[in-house]
BAKOLLO-391529 format. One record per residue (C-alpha): residue number from 0; residue in one letter; x, y, z. Coordinates in nm, 3 decimals, always signed. Each point is the difference from the previous one (the first is absolute). Example, Ala and Ser with C-alpha at 12.3 -4.5 7.8 and 13.67 -1.06 7.14 Angstrom:
<recs>
<rec k="0" r="A" east="+1.230" north="-0.450" up="+0.780"/>
<rec k="1" r="S" east="+0.137" north="+0.344" up="-0.066"/>
</recs>
This chain:
<recs>
<rec k="0" r="M" east="-0.246" north="+2.272" up="-0.386"/>
<rec k="1" r="K" east="+0.320" north="-0.186" up="+0.085"/>
<rec k="2" r="Y" east="+0.061" north="+0.246" up="+0.284"/>
<rec k="3" r="F" east="-0.327" north="-0.094" up="+0.172"/>
<rec k="4" r="R" east="+0.066" north="-0.369" up="-0.051"/>
<rec k="5" r="D" east="+0.342" north="+0.035" up="+0.162"/>
<rec k="6" r="L" east="-0.141" north="+0.213" up="+0.279"/>
<rec k="7" r="F" east="-0.271" north="-0.257" up="+0.070"/>
<rec k="8" r="F" east="+0.262" north="-0.278" up="-0.008"/>
<rec k="9" r="Y" east="+0.210" north="+0.176" up="+0.263"/>
<rec k="10" r="F" east="-0.308" north="+0.065" up="+0.212"/>
<rec k="11" r="L" east="-0.092" north="-0.369" up="-0.010"/>
<rec k="12" r="E" east="+0.358" north="-0.097" up="+0.081"/>
<rec k="13" r="F" east="-0.007" north="+0.234" up="+0.300"/>
<rec k="14" r="V" east="-0.330" north="-0.143" up="+0.124"/>
<rec k="15" r="G" east="+0.125" north="-0.355" up="-0.050"/>
<rec k="16" r="A" east="+0.321" north="+0.080" up="+0.189"/>
<rec k="17" r="L" east="-0.199" north="+0.148" up="+0.288"/>
<rec k="18" r="V" east="-0.222" north="-0.308" up="+0.018"/>
<rec k="19" r="N" east="+0.305" north="-0.226" up="-0.007"/>
<rec k="20" r="L" east="+0.169" north="+0.209" up="+0.270"/>
<rec k="21" r="C" east="-0.305" north="-0.002" up="+0.226"/>
<rec k="22" r="G" east="-0.041" north="-0.373" up="-0.058"/>
<rec k="23" r="S" east="+0.361" north="-0.062" up="+0.096"/>
<rec k="24" r="F" east="-0.057" north="+0.179" up="+0.331"/>
<rec k="25" r="L" east="-0.283" north="-0.245" up="+0.067"/>
<rec k="26" r="G" east="+0.205" north="-0.302" up="-0.107"/>
<rec k="27" r="V" east="-0.194" north="-0.047" up="-0.324"/>
<rec k="28" r="Y" east="+0.188" north="+0.030" up="-0.330"/>
<rec k="29" r="P" east="-0.254" north="+0.053" up="-0.283"/>
<rec k="30" r="K" east="+0.257" north="+0.086" up="-0.273"/>
<rec k="31" r="L" east="-0.250" north="+0.233" up="-0.165"/>
<rec k="32" r="E" east="+0.116" north="+0.145" up="-0.335"/>
<rec k="33" r="L" east="-0.280" north="+0.225" up="-0.120"/>
<rec k="34" r="G" east="+0.212" north="+0.212" up="-0.237"/>
<rec k="35" r="L" east="+0.142" north="-0.300" up="-0.180"/>
<rec k="36" r="A" east="-0.345" north="-0.157" up="-0.040"/>
<rec k="37" r="Y" east="-0.129" north="+0.330" up="-0.141"/>
<rec k="38" r="L" east="+0.280" north="+0.027" up="-0.256"/>
<rec k="39" r="L" east="-0.039" north="-0.363" up="-0.105"/>
<rec k="40" r="H" east="-0.373" north="+0.054" up="-0.048"/>
<rec k="41" r="K" east="+0.054" north="+0.314" up="-0.210"/>
<rec k="42" r="Q" east="+0.274" north="-0.158" up="-0.212"/>
<rec k="43" r="G" east="-0.199" north="-0.320" up="-0.047"/>
<rec k="44" r="R" east="-0.297" north="+0.196" up="-0.125"/>
<rec k="45" r="S" east="+0.211" north="+0.194" up="-0.251"/>
<rec k="46" r="V" east="+0.159" north="-0.323" up="-0.126"/>
<rec k="47" r="K" east="-0.344" north="-0.157" up="-0.049"/>
<rec k="48" r="E" east="-0.116" north="+0.307" up="-0.195"/>
<rec k="49" r="E" east="+0.309" north="-0.012" up="-0.220"/>
<rec k="50" r="L" east="-0.048" north="-0.371" up="-0.069"/>
<rec k="51" r="A" east="-0.366" north="+0.057" up="-0.089"/>
<rec k="52" r="E" east="+0.101" north="+0.280" up="-0.239"/>
<rec k="53" r="R" east="+0.260" north="-0.222" up="-0.167"/>
<rec k="54" r="Q" east="-0.251" north="-0.284" up="-0.032"/>
<rec k="55" r="K" east="-0.252" north="+0.235" up="-0.161"/>
<rec k="56" r="K" east="+0.262" north="+0.127" up="-0.246"/>
<rec k="57" r="R" east="+0.105" north="-0.358" up="-0.078"/>
<rec k="58" r="E" east="-0.361" north="-0.101" up="-0.073"/>
<rec k="59" r="E" east="-0.045" north="+0.301" up="-0.229"/>
<rec k="60" r="Q" east="+0.314" north="-0.090" up="-0.190"/>
<rec k="61" r="E" east="-0.112" north="-0.363" up="-0.029"/>
<rec k="62" r="D" east="-0.335" north="+0.115" up="-0.141"/>
<rec k="63" r="E" east="+0.176" north="+0.223" up="-0.253"/>
<rec k="64" r="A" east="+0.232" north="-0.283" up="-0.099"/>
<rec k="65" r="Q" east="-0.296" north="-0.236" up="-0.045"/>
<rec k="66" r="V" east="-0.177" north="+0.251" up="-0.225"/>
<rec k="67" r="K" east="+0.316" north="+0.048" up="-0.210"/>
<rec k="68" r="F" east="+0.050" north="-0.377" up="-0.019"/>
<rec k="69" r="E" east="-0.356" north="-0.054" up="-0.123"/>
<rec k="70" r="E" east="+0.042" north="+0.278" up="-0.257"/>
<rec k="71" r="A" east="+0.329" north="-0.147" up="-0.125"/>
<rec k="72" r="K" east="-0.157" north="-0.345" up="-0.015"/>
<rec k="73" r="R" east="-0.293" north="+0.136" up="-0.200"/>
<rec k="74" r="L" east="+0.232" north="+0.184" up="-0.242"/>
<rec k="75" r="T" east="+0.216" north="-0.306" up="-0.066"/>
<rec k="76" r="H" east="-0.304" north="-0.215" up="-0.087"/>
<rec k="77" r="E" east="-0.136" north="+0.241" up="-0.257"/>
</recs>
């Protein structure tokens, strides 16, 4: 999977470089960076997924801790 991502990145970089080159011939400098935008999008999405997974795990642990706290509280009052 990483191979295709890298291949697509290089393809986008090539296309962006061609657009920038053609634009420079016309006196327009678009500074197009398609490959970089693609990688940032992919990495941003994976970071969001990882943060969501950590948040879910944190909430599960908080729920478990709350249940254990209530059980300990109940046992100490008996």
